[in-house]
GULOSE-469846 format. One line per 3 residues: their letters; for each residue x, y, z of N, C-alpha, C. Coordinates in pm, whole numbers. Layout:
REM GULOSE-469846
a) X/Y/Z/X/Y/Z/X/Y/Z ~ ...
END
This chain:
REM GULOSE-469846
mqn) 87/-132/5/10/10/-3/95/126/-11 ~ 68/222/-87/132/344/-101/92/431/1 ~ 173/543/46/133/622/138/22/735/70
say) -73/755/165/-194/820/99/-233/926/179 ~ -271/1048/129/-309/1162/169/-469/1172/173 ~ -539/1209/289/-672/1218/290/-708/1334/379
dvv) -837/1375/366/-902/1488/425/-924/1443/579 ~ -976/1323/590/-1001/1279/738/-960/1133/749 ~ -890/1097/853/-880/952/870/-965/933/1009
vvg) -1051/833/996/-1125/778/1123/-1056/678/1170 ~ -1017/683/1307/-945/561/1359/-1056/502/1447 ~ -1112/381/1395/-1205/290/1483/-1325/272/1372
ggf) -1374/149/1358/-1475/104/1274/-1593/54/1345 ~ -1637/114/1453/-1754/80/1509/-1860/170/1468 ~ -1975/182/1538/-2097/260/1509/-2065/404/1470
agl) -1975/486/1575/-1951/609/1573/-1883/638/1459 ~ -1770/552/1440/-1659/574/1331/-1717/563/1205 ~ -1813/457/1177/-1843/450/1041/-1969/550/1007
taa) -2040/595/1128/-2146/692/1097/-2060/838/1058 ~ -1947/847/1134/-1859/977/1080/-1810/967/939 ~ -1788/821/919/-1726/822/753/-1842/846/654
vyc) -1980/796/703/-2077/845/602/-2090/978/585 ~ -2095/1058/703/-2117/1210/685/-1990/1253/635 ~ -1890/1227/649/-1764/1294/587/-1761/1284/445
trd) -1791/1159/391/-1780/1144/232/-1906/1192/191 ~ -2016/1206/235/-2117/1263/182/-2107/1425/171 ~ -2015/1481/253/-1975/1610/257/-1846/1653/160
glk) -1832/1538/73/-1723/1552/-14/-1571/1543/40 ~ -1563/1493/160/-1416/1473/200/-1376/1333/165 ~ -1255/1327/128/-1176/1209/116/-1150/1148/255
tav) -1206/1028/260/-1217/979/402/-1158/819/410 ~ -1092/794/510/-1043/652/504/-1080/619/661 ~ -1112/488/683/-1148/424/829/-1051/337/848
vsg) -975/351/962/-870/258/990/-923/148/1094 ~ -935/18/1078/-999/-66/1200/-968/-207/1155 ~ -912/-258/1266/-868/-401/1251/-990/-496/1201
etg) -1124/-443/1275/-1243/-504/1240/-1359/-407/1231 ~ -1444/-402/1135/-1545/-311/1137/-1674/-353/1211 ~ -1740/-286/1266/-1869/-302/1335/-1885/-298/1487
gqi) -1751/-311/1542/-1775/-289/1692/-1824/-370/1765 ~ -1887/-329/1894/-1957/-407/1993/-2081/-455/1949 ~ -2145/-386/1865/-2280/-413/1812/-2282/-543/1740
lta) -2185/-604/1697/-2163/-723/1634/-2221/-851/1720 ~ -2200/-832/1865/-2238/-917/1942/-2388/-926/1984 ~ -2459/-825/1941/-2592/-826/1982/-2683/-923/1874
sdv) -2763/-979/1947/-2839/-1084/1842/-2952/-1006/1797 ~ -3005/-927/1879/-3125/-826/1854/-3097/-681/1875 ~ -3122/-599/1800/-3112/-453/1830/-3255/-391/1813
eny) -3330/-341/1932/-3461/-296/1924/-3493/-153/1968 ~ -3351/-97/2006/-3367/46/2070/-3303/148/1995 ~ -3297/119/1846/-3257/210/1772/-3371/283/1703
pgi) -3370/416/1702/-3500/493/1641/-3530/452/1494 ~ -3653/410/1487/-3689/379/1339/-3674/240/1299 ~ -3612/154/1385/-3580/11/1349/-3645/-69/1462
vnv) -3753/-158/1414/-3825/-234/1523/-3731/-346/1567 ~ -3667/-407/1473/-3584/-528/1525/-3482/-547/1401 ~ -3363/-569/1447/-3255/-606/1337/-3143/-673/1394
sga) -3076/-764/1373/-2966/-821/1434/-2840/-726/1425 ~ -2742/-724/1523/-2622/-633/1537/-2557/-637/1418 ~ -2527/-767/1367/-2446/-807/1247/-2509/-736/1123
els) -2646/-758/1118/-2702/-681/987/-2682/-535/981 ~ -2716/-480/1102/-2709/-328/1111/-2582/-276/1095 ~ -2488/-345/1136/-2331/-321/1112/-2282/-327/957
enl) -2353/-432/893/-2307/-453/767/-2383/-360/689 ~ -2507/-314/705/-2562/-210/625/-2472/-88/644 ~ -2436/-46/753/-2356/77/772/-2242/56/690
vkq) -2178/-30/694/-2047/-55/633/-2063/-37/485 ~ -2162/-108/419/-2220/-75/284/-2233/67/259 ~ -2302/143/344/-2351/282/322/-2209/357/321
aek) -2111/355/406/-1993/430/405/-1934/386/270 ~ -1917/275/226/-1851/247/105/-1913/299/-20 ~ -2052/291/-17/-2133/361/-121/-2089/506/-140
yga) -2068/577/-41/-2039/721/-54/-1885/744/-74 ~ -1818/634/-82/-1678/659/-92/-1567/641/3 ~ -1604/595/142/-1517/599/226/-1413/473/193
vll) -1301/478/228/-1208/371/208/-1192/297/355 ~ -1213/171/335/-1221/110/471/-1105/8/473 ~ -998/50/552/-866/-32/575/-867/-118/686
hks) -858/-243/661/-874/-341/768/-738/-377/836 ~ -712/-260/882/-563/-273/950/-557/-184/1091 ~ -468/-223/1172/-479/-154/1297/-353/-39/1298
aks) -396/73/1360/-298/176/1367/-184/150/1445 ~ -68/186/1427/34/132/1494/98/261/1600 ~ 82/388/1516/115/513/1613/50/617/1537
vsl) 49/727/1604/-10/852/1547/60/979/1584 ~ 64/1070/1498/134/1201/1507/21/1315/1490 ~ -27/1372/1592/-153/1462/1549/-110/1607/1579
sgn) 9/1645/1614/41/1794/1618/57/1845/1477 ~ 58/1981/1462/68/2038/1351/-44/2045/1244 ~ -55/2080/1146/-147/2098/1030/-169/1967/969
ekt) -86/1888/956/-88/1753/892/-66/1643/1000 ~ -171/1561/1007/-181/1455/1093/-119/1335/1038 ~ -70/1218/1092/-22/1110/1039/-60/984/1140
vdl) -119/890/1079/-151/775/1120/-67/639/1054 ~ 7/602/1133/93/476/1081/48/346/1091 ~ 41/279/958/-17/136/979/124/51/961
sda) 110/-77/960/227/-168/937/275/-149/800 ~ 219/-103/701/277/-99/563/252/36/492 ~ 205/126/561/179/265/512/175/387/620
alt) 180/501/563/175/608/663/55/703/586 ~ -54/719/670/-178/802/627/-165/932/674 ~ -182/1035/582/-165/1176/632/-310/1228/607
aks) -348/1324/699/-478/1385/707/-473/1523/737 ~ -574/1587/718/-599/1739/772/-647/1716/909 ~ -755/1622/930/-814/1594/1056/-811/1444/1089
vii) -838/1409/1221/-842/1281/1259/-973/1280/1352 ~ -1044/1160/1341/-1155/1151/1432/-1114/1011/1495 ~ -1112/1022/1636/-1091/917/1715/-1217/842/1753
atg) -1245/715/1725/-1363/652/1749/-1320/498/1788 ~ -1244/485/1860/-1178/358/1885/-1267/273/2017 ~ -1365/354/2082/-1440/282/2158/-1414/255/2299
asp) -1482/182/2381/-1443/146/2505/-1495/-15/2529 ~ -1424/-86/2578/-1449/-225/2590/-1501/-255/2733 ~ -1608/-337/2748/-1647/-377/2887/-1560/-466/2952
kka) -1518/-446/3082/-1422/-541/3150/-1520/-678/3161 ~ -1453/-785/3141/-1497/-914/3157/-1503/-960/3308 ~ -1596/-1030/3359/-1584/-1081/3491/-1512/-1223/3500
gft) -1494/-1271/3404/-1416/-1402/3388/-1469/-1531/3425 ~ -1598/-1531/3432/-1664/-1681/3458/-1661/-1756/3344 ~ -1688/-1889/3378/-1712/-1987/3279/-1836/-1972/3187
gen) -1811/-1963/3065/-1941/-1939/2969/-1956/-1797/2943 ~ -1876/-1702/2990/-1901/-1559/2966/-1890/-1521/2816 ~ -1779/-1576/2763/-1758/-1556/2601/-1866/-1624/2523
efc) -1883/-1760/2546/-1980/-1840/2483/-2104/-1787/2480 ~ -2152/-1723/2581/-2299/-1687/2584/-2310/-1521/2557 ~ -2195/-1465/2527/-2207/-1327/2511/-2325/-1300/2390
gkg) -2420/-1219/2419/-2511/-1185/2321/-2624/-1292/2320 ~ -2616/-1387/2410/-2709/-1494/2430/-2755/-1511/2574 ~ -2764/-1416/2642/-2784/-1397/2782/-2684/-1332/2871
vsy) -2562/-1318/2830/-2460/-1247/2894/-2451/-1109/2805 ~ -2477/-997/2872/-2492/-852/2841/-2396/-759/2925 ~ -2357/-661/2850/-2276/-558/2925/-2377/-429/2925
caa) -2499/-425/2900/-2567/-303/2880/-2722/-334/2897 ~ -2758/-306/3014/-2904/-318/3066/-3010/-219/2982 ~ -2960/-113/2929/-3046/-22/2842/-3058/-76/2721
cdg) -2954/-149/2660/-2961/-207/2549/-3050/-330/2543 ~ -3032/-435/2630/-3079/-548/2642/-3177/-599/2757 ~ -3217/-509/2844/-3305/-541/2948/-3455/-578/2903
ffy) -3474/-503/2801/-3611/-555/2768/-3644/-707/2734 ~ -3543/-754/2683/-3546/-900/2643/-3582/-988/2761 ~ -3585/-921/2894/-3617/-995/3012/-3714/-933/3087
knr) -3790/-876/3003/-3949/-837/3085/-4004/-959/3154 ~ -4048/-916/3277/-4083/-1029/3366/-4011/-1156/3376 ~ -3883/-1156/3345/-3802/-1263/3382/-3712/-1218/3467
kav) -3624/-1325/3514/-3515/-1313/3620/-3393/-1258/3548 ~ -3307/-1162/3623/-3195/-1124/3584/-3068/-1126/3699 ~ -2950/-1136/3669/-2849/-1117/3752/-2765/-995/3717
vig) -2715/-923/3813/-2617/-797/3794/-2495/-837/3861 ~ -2380/-842/3792/-2256/-862/3859/-2189/-717/3869 ~ -2159/-689/4001/-2101/-578/4035/-2145/-505/4151
ggn) -2083/-398/4219/-2134/-341/4332/-2106/-189/4328 ~ -2063/-131/4217/-2035/-1/4211/-2160/94/4132 ~ -2157/215/4117/-2254/294/4081/-2324/223/3951
sav) -2239/196/3837/-2298/132/3710/-2390/18/3762 ~ -2336/-79/3818/-2408/-205/3856/-2543/-166/3927 ~ -2525/-85/4020/-2660/-58/4102/-2757/15/4016
qea) -2727/103/3939/-2798/179/3849/-2862/81/3743 ~ -2782/10/3682/-2845/-113/3601/-2943/-188/3655 ~ -2917/-225/3799/-3002/-329/3873/-3121/-241/3888
lsl) -3126/-114/3923/-3251/-50/3936/-3322/-32/3824 ~ -3270/-19/3708/-3338/-15/3575/-3395/-130/3541 ~ -3327/-248/3561/-3405/-371/3549/-3486/-418/3638
sei) -3497/-371/3771/-3605/-406/3862/-3753/-337/3810 ~ -3743/-230/3725/-3854/-199/3681/-3930/-281/3579 ~ -3837/-371/3496/-3910/-445/3416/-3895/-603/3440
cse) -3811/-646/3515/-3781/-797/3548/-3857/-840/3676 ~ -3883/-977/3692/-3974/-1022/3786/-3874/-1009/3918 ~ -3762/-1050/3900/-3651/-1044/4004/-3519/-1008/3962
vvv) -3431/-948/4026/-3298/-895/4003/-3211/-939/4124 ~ -3111/-1025/4093/-3000/-1060/4196/-2896/-986/4160 ~ -2837/-909/4266/-2706/-826/4237/-2582/-922/4321
avr) -2486/-977/4228/-2375/-1040/4282/-2268/-945/4320 ~ -2255/-919/4445/-2149/-818/4483/-2017/-893/4541 ~ -1904/-897/4483/-1782/-973/4530/-1765/-940/4674
rdv) -1766/-810/4709/-1727/-758/4852/-1851/-772/4930 ~ -1823/-733/5065/-1936/-743/5179/-1996/-611/5176 ~ -1971/-501/5072/-2039/-378/5087/-2068/-330/4945
lrc) -2166/-263/4918/-2175/-189/4789/-2069/-82/4782 ~ -2025/-26/4667/-1924/74/4637/-2002/179/4560 ~ -2131/189/4578/-2211/305/4497/-2214/425/4594
dgs) -2270/523/4534/-2310/639/4608/-2418/598/4720 ~ -2416/680/4803/-2522/652/4919/-2662/649/4893 ~ -2690/748/4790/-2834/768/4750/-2872/651/4675
leq) -2795/592/4588/-2821/476/4507/-2838/342/4597 ~ -2754/339/4701/-2774/232/4791/-2905/234/4870 ~ -2950/341/4894/-3082/355/4969/-3207/325/4880
rir) -3188/349/4757/-3290/320/4657/-3288/178/4622 ~ -3169/125/4621/-3160/-31/4572/-3240/-115/4691 ~ -3198/-74/4831/-3237/-155/4944/-3393/-146/4968
kkd) -3451/-43/4895/-3589/-22/4911/-3684/-113/4793 ~ -3596/-174/4709/-3660/-268/4605/-3698/-383/4648 ~ -3824/-422/4648/-3887/-566/4701/-3831/-664/4599
nvv) -3817/-635/4464/-3777/-755/4374/-3627/-749/4353 ~ -3542/-684/4428/-3409/-692/4427/-3337/-756/4529 ~ -3240/-870/4495/-3187/-933/4616/-3037/-909/4619
lnf) -2985/-858/4722/-2824/-828/4716/-2761/-950/4774 ~ -2661/-1016/4692/-2585/-1117/4744/-2445/-1075/4766 ~ -2405/-1056/4873/-2274/-1012/4914/-2163/-1131/4940
ntv) -2038/-1068/4915/-1951/-1209/4900/-1976/-1308/4805 ~ -2016/-1268/4693/-2067/-1366/4588/-2010/-1324/4460 ~ -1960/-1440/4379/-1921/-1423/4250/-1993/-1516/4164
vss) -2010/-1492/4052/-2072/-1581/3946/-1941/-1664/3886 ~ -1956/-1800/3906/-1846/-1881/3866/-1876/-1923/3735 ~ -1993/-1957/3696/-2025/-1995/3561/-2180/-1973/3516
vdg) -2199/-1986/3389/-2340/-1982/3326/-2344/-2104/3242 ~ -2480/-2132/3227/-2505/-2241/3120/-2630/-2236/3066 ~ -2647/-2310/2965/-2785/-2316/2902/-2756/-2387/2766
edf) -2856/-2361/2672/-2852/-2415/2520/-2835/-2300/2443 ~ -2945/-2240/2376/-2925/-2141/2284/-2901/-2009/2367 ~ -2961/-1998/2498/-2939/-1896/2585/-2916/-1926/2724
vrl) -2850/-1829/2805/-2829/-1870/2932/-2962/-1908/3010 ~ -2953/-2015/3084/-3066/-2075/3158/-3039/-2079/3300 ~ -2910/-2072/3339/-2887/-2079/3483/-2739/-2011/3511
anf) -2725/-1970/3628/-2589/-1919/3670/-2570/-1975/3802 ~ -2449/-2001/3810/-2376/-2080/3932/-2307/-1964/4007 ~ -2347/-1956/4152/-2291/-1848/4237/-2209/-1930/4322
ada) -2086/-1843/4373/-1983/-1905/4469/-1970/-1813/4577 ~ -1971/-1855/4695/-1953/-1764/4821/-1799/-1735/4827 ~ -1760/-1608/4813/-1631/-1573/4817/-1542/-1625/4936
atg) -1629/-1630/5040/-1555/-1649/5185/-1543/-1823/5194 ~ -1654/-1878/5163/-1666/-2017/5201/-1638/-2119/5091 ~ -1669/-2052/4954/-1657/-2138/4854/-1793/-2214/4819
rtt) -1887/-2212/4906/-2010/-2282/4903/-2095/-2240/4753 ~ -2121/-2325/4687/-2208/-2286/4543/-2346/-2314/4561 ~ -2419/-2226/4472/-2559/-2241/4465/-2597/-2188/4321
tyt) -2697/-2262/4267/-2743/-2241/4136/-2880/-2148/4123 ~ -2876/-2047/4049/-2974/-1962/4017/-3040/-1987/3889 ~ -3168/-2031/3864/-3209/-2069/3747/-3331/-1968/3702
add) -3345/-1963/3557/-3462/-1898/3502/-3594/-1954/3528 ~ -3692/-1905/3527/-3839/-1938/3556/-3892/-2035/3438 ~ -3925/-2135/3466/-3987/-2227/3370/-3891/-2250/3270
ggr) -3777/-2269/3295/-3673/-2311/3173/-3645/-2212/3087 ~ -3684/-2064/3106/-3683/-1967/3020/-3551/-1890/3019 ~ -3532/-1783/2962/-3415/-1712/2973/-3365/-1661/3091
lgv) -3236/-1638/3116/-3184/-1561/3235/-3096/-1479/3177 ~ -3115/-1343/3225/-3011/-1243/3194/-2906/-1213/3275 ~ -2797/-1207/3241/-2674/-1193/3324/-2601/-1070/3266
fvm) -2599/-955/3360/-2552/-836/3315/-2410/-805/3384 ~ -2320/-808/3305/-2177/-772/3380/-2148/-631/3371 ~ -2123/-581/3487/-2113/-453/3527/-1974/-407/3612
vgr) -1872/-457/3573/-1760/-438/3649/-1654/-349/3592 ~ -1703/-247/3494/-1635/-145/3451/-1596/-151/3311 ~ -1550/-35/3256/-1511/-37/3093/-1378/21/3082
hpe) -1318/-24/2972/-1161/22/2936/-1175/91/2822 ~ -1155/235/2820/-1138/301/2686/-1002/278/2614 ~ -1013/263/2482/-921/206/2395/-841/325/2339
tel) -762/389/2427/-693/515/2418/-553/507/2414 ~ -486/397/2434/-347/373/2459/-276/436/2348 ~ -328/411/2221/-260/482/2095/-236/626/2125
fag) -321/681/2186/-323/848/2183/-265/887/2326 ~ -228/820/2404/-171/870/2517/-50/947/2500 ~ -38/1085/2545/73/1154/2522/59/1251/2393
sie) -50/1223/2312/-93/1310/2203/-190/1393/2216 ~ -290/1361/2300/-404/1433/2334/-432/1426/2491 ~ -515/1500/2531/-556/1511/2692/-647/1399/2701
lde) -610/1309/2794/-715/1205/2842/-743/1229/2997 ~ -868/1183/3038/-892/1212/3190/-834/1088/3252 ~ -871/1084/3390/-804/1006/3503/-836/851/3470
hgy) -955/836/3390/-995/715/3337/-960/645/3218 ~ -880/744/3141/-832/712/3008/-934/761/2894 ~ -1050/830/2925/-1139/863/2832/-1105/1011/2759
vpa) -1161/1046/2642/-1117/1175/2604/-1197/1280/2634 ~ -1172/1372/2711/-1265/1498/2757/-1288/1569/2622 ~ -1409/1545/2578/-1453/1645/2437/-1609/1657/2469
det) -1631/1805/2451/-1770/1838/2455/-1867/1789/2345 ~ -1985/1847/2346/-2080/1821/2234/-2031/1846/2091 ~ -1923/1921/2088/-1867/1948/1956/-1759/1848/1899
trt) -1744/1765/2001/-1640/1647/2003/-1500/1680/1964 ~ -1456/1806/1990/-1331/1860/1987/-1254/1809/2090 ~ -1129/1776/2078/-1044/1722/2165/-943/1846/2192
svk) -841/1812/2282/-756/1924/2324/-649/1959/2205 ~ -657/1886/2103/-570/1913/1967/-648/1955/1847 ~ -623/2053/1807/-687/2116/1682/-675/2009/1556
gvf) -807/1987/1507/-819/1912/1401/-848/1776/1450 ~ -853/1741/1566/-855/1598/1630/-1008/1595/1704 ~ -1076/1487/1670/-1207/1494/1726/-1232/1348/1781
aag) -1332/1341/1875/-1354/1202/1957/-1505/1168/1934 ~ -1543/1056/1903/-1676/1016/1888/-1703/869/1944 ~ -1824/873/2012/-1855/751/2055/-1819/711/2196
dvr) -1812/580/2246/-1777/546/2370/-1644/589/2425 ~ -1549/636/2325/-1416/673/2368/-1425/813/2449 ~ -1540/886/2419/-1557/1023/2455/-1624/1007/2598
rka) -1569/1101/2686/-1604/1101/2834/-1773/1171/2835 ~ -1872/1093/2868/-2008/1144/2853/-2067/1042/2943 ~ -2210/1075/2961/-2293/1008/3048/-2372/887/2978
vrq) -2406/910/2866/-2498/808/2795/-2407/734/2684 ~ -2401/610/2686/-2344/539/2582/-2418/437/2520 ~ -2500/495/2408/-2585/401/2328/-2570/412/2166
lvt) -2643/310/2101/-2606/326/1957/-2634/464/1908 ~ -2733/521/1958/-2789/643/1898/-2705/770/1933 ~ -2641/758/2044/-2555/866/2096/-2417/840/2024
aas) -2371/731/1975/-2264/691/1905/-2280/761/1756 ~ -2398/724/1708/-2439/791/1572/-2434/942/1579 ~ -2487/1005/1679/-2484/1132/1717/-2347/1187/1708
dga) -2262/1150/1776/-2130/1179/1781/-2045/1166/1661 ~ -2084/1063/1581/-2021/1045/1449/-2049/1158/1366 ~ -2178/1197/1363/-2232/1307/1282/-2172/1440/1311
saa) -2163/1466/1438/-2112/1581/1502/-1968/1598/1470 ~ -1880/1495/1495/-1735/1496/1458/-1726/1519/1311 ~ -1794/1448/1224/-1792/1471/1081/-1817/1626/1040
hfa) -1908/1675/1105/-1937/1843/1082/-1823/1908/1111 ~ -1783/1905/1219/-1666/1983/1284/-1545/1942/1220 ~ -1516/1817/1180/-1404/1795/1100/-1411/1858/953
aey) -1516/1849/898/-1541/1914/771/-1513/2077/772 ~ -1555/2135/888/-1533/2275/912/-1385/2300/926 ~ -1339/2228/1008/-1188/2247/1011/-1103/2220/902
vrl) -1143/2123/804/-1070/2109/690/-1076/2202/606 ~ -1211/2272/584/-1228/2372/486/-1138/2486/526 ~ -1139/2519/660/-1088/2639/706/-926/2626/693
skn) -876/2506/700/-724/2487/690/-696/2504/551 ~ -768/2483/445/-735/2499/289/-754/2630/255 ~ -791/2745/336/-797/2868/299/-680/2951/339
END
């Protein structure tokens, strides 16, 4: 591959990055997307029902359609990983293993990966009962049982949300106390259909097409118990033990917060001129498909504005 010059290079091929590519190319910008794999976390979703205007679609199909849309308008999708970046100055550089891409602007859309709890069956049943987002998948367990793993703010917030639609929610807390804010603890303890299991870890999940049961282990005694779905139905297992922003590549080049996220406001501008952040990698309160798409569109708008001003 020869060295190539672009108006915009998008680093990351998830929902935010591909949306940015669609909007950039439609705005007449020569755009490349650098991503080892396109699609992002949505690929693990068997059903997507919370995206406006779409009643039901698989994550794989939705992702495939977005890839086709980006390519239709001229985006160049490079299925390679970025090795290093140089973001200072008017010309940015994204180095691959066999090429150096230059661009007037760079959009960072590398996402944030949910941390795994590490129990047996977690990977096997991902998207088939094991989830990392109650807002995304909670509806599938309406009037069913669910398990939430974790004891921090995110876990308790997700448990509160699930308690509104699930028949019962068990919160598996590894420690002997919750690590959430006091107000959240007061709320969760008032929920009649929420059970707090302290000193508890999920050791494994099992089932057929979907999770049917979860095995708990007492962290102190090692005693095990089994929690099963009602009437042999589905059991939701929501892992809420933290997220990891994929920003190592940009450390030292742009400002990151104490958790590794990119502090960028609704304009998606970062601390470096001409560099924008979109999707889960950006520090924000809500991380959903619709907010990823919104970020991608915003990043494309402001990147286009920057590119045009830089040419004048």
